[in-house]
N, C-alpha and C positions, 0 to 999 in steps of 0.2 A: 502641782502647785508648789511654789517656792516656800521654803521654811524661813522664819524670821532670823534665826541664828544658825547659819551653816557651819559645819566643822572646819571646812577648808576656806582660808581667806588669802587674798593676794597681799603681799608685803613688799616694800621697797628696801633694798640693802644699799647702804652708802659707805664709801671708804672712810674709815675713821682717821687715817693718817693725813689724808688730803684736807679734811675738815680741821684737824688740829693744827696743821701747818698754815692754814689760812690763805690758800690760793696764791702762792708766791709767783714770781714772774716766770719760773720754769714750768709751772703747772697751769695749763689753760682751762682746767675744769675739775669736776668731781666725778669719780667713777660711781655709777649706780647700776644695780641689777634688780630685776623683777622676778619674784618667785612666789611659791605658795607654801603655807604651813598649815598644820592641823592644830586648830585652836585648843582642842582637848588634850592632846599629847604635849604640846609646847605652849603653856600659858604665858611664859615670860618672853622677853625680847630675844629674837634670833640673832646669832652671830656666826658667820661663816667665813672661812679663809678663801678669798677669791682673788683673781688677778686684777690689778688696777692698771689700766693703760696709761694713766698719767704719772704714776709713781714708777712704772715699769718693773713691778715686783708683786708677789703675793702678799696681801695685807688683810687685816680683819675688816670685814664689812658688817656693820650693825644695822638692825632694823630701825627705820624712821617712820614717822607718821606721813600719811598721804596729804 
């Protein structure tokens, strides 16, 4: 049986520099990653440093709502 509130949840990570720059003409989109986090160990929003294929560098990717 599945529990109501599982510890591990799926989260989306989105590039913060692409969002801040507002999709200029050089950038065709926004970099997004899908990952999991443990809700009990990390109750706040997750931020990881990942590679953005649109910025062509490692940037901070923050958790967004689905």
